[in-house]
C-alpha positions as CSV (number, residue, x, y, z in Angstrom):
1,S,11.3,8.1,4.3
2,N,8.7,9.3,6.9
3,L,5.5,9.7,4.9
4,T,2.1,9.9,6.5
5,L,-0.6,7.6,5.3
6,E,-2.4,10.5,3.7
7,E,0.8,11.5,1.8
8,L,1.3,7.9,0.7
9,I,-2.2,7.7,-0.7
10,G,-1.7,11.0,-2.4
11,L,1.6,9.8,-3.9
12,K,-0.1,6.6,-5.0
13,L,-2.8,8.7,-6.8
14,E,-0.2,10.8,-8.5
15,L,1.7,7.8,-9.7
16,S,-1.5,6.2,-10.9
17,S,-2.4,9.3,-12.9
18,A,0.9,9.0,-14.8
19,Y,-0.4,5.9,-16.5
20,V,-3.3,7.8,-17.9
21,N,-1.4,10.9,-19.1
22,D,-2.0,12.8,-15.8
23,K,-5.8,12.8,-16.3
24,L,-7.9,11.0,-13.8
25,Y,-11.2,12.0,-15.5
26,N,-13.5,9.1,-15.7
27,F,-11.2,7.1,-13.4
28,P,-13.3,5.5,-10.7
29,I,-11.3,7.0,-7.8
30,W,-14.1,6.5,-5.2
31,R,-14.5,2.8,-6.1
32,S,-10.8,2.3,-6.3
33,M,-10.1,4.0,-2.9
34,Y,-10.7,0.7,-1.1
35,Y,-7.8,-0.9,-2.9
36,I,-5.6,2.2,-2.9
37,C,-5.9,2.5,0.9
38,R,-5.4,-1.2,1.5
39,E,-2.2,-1.2,-0.5
40,A,-1.0,1.9,1.2
41,C,-1.6,0.3,4.6
42,L,0.3,-2.8,3.6
43,M,3.2,-0.8,2.4
44,Y,3.2,1.3,5.5
45,S,3.2,-1.7,7.8
46,L,6.1,-3.2,5.9
47,S,8.1,0.0,6.3
48,A,7.2,0.5,9.9
49,C,7.9,-3.1,11.2
50,R,10.9,-5.4,11.3
51,T,9.3,-8.6,10.2
52,M,6.3,-9.8,8.2
53,K,4.8,-11.2,11.4
54,D,5.0,-7.8,13.1
55,S,3.5,-6.2,10.0
56,A,0.6,-8.6,10.1
57,S,0.1,-8.0,13.8
58,L,0.0,-4.2,13.1
59,M,-2.7,-4.8,10.5
60,G,-4.6,-7.1,12.8
61,I,-4.5,-10.1,10.5
62,T,-2.6,-13.4,10.5
63,E,0.8,-13.6,8.9
64,S,-0.7,-16.0,6.3
65,D,-3.4,-13.6,5.4
66,F,-0.9,-10.7,5.3
67,R,1.3,-12.6,2.9
68,K,-1.7,-13.4,0.7
69,E,-2.5,-9.6,0.6
70,V,1.0,-8.7,-0.2
71,K,1.0,-11.1,-3.1
72,R,-2.5,-10.0,-4.2
73,Y,-1.3,-6.4,-4.4
74,N,2.0,-7.4,-6.0
75,I,4.1,-5.6,-3.4
76,D,7.9,-6.2,-3.7
77,V,8.8,-7.0,-0.1
78,E,12.5,-6.7,-0.9
79,E,12.0,-3.1,-2.0
80,Q,10.3,-2.1,1.3
81,H,12.6,-1.0,4.1
82,Y,11.9,-2.7,7.4
83,G,12.1,-0.5,10.5
């Protein structure tokens, strides 16, 4: 329950590789890193904060923008554990 951001990104890469039979050859990791990191940060903020407003504040964006990003990355807020 206490993963570092690096561990979360690594875990995300491992889970992503499962969709391509554990082979990330020819997968554009470098170009995808932007999205992988953003999603990891969103997930971290949801797990580290008690409210969406606090999560948005941690990320330095408005709550409205935060909600849009959560929707964009299809993150299940109910599945995340607040604080």
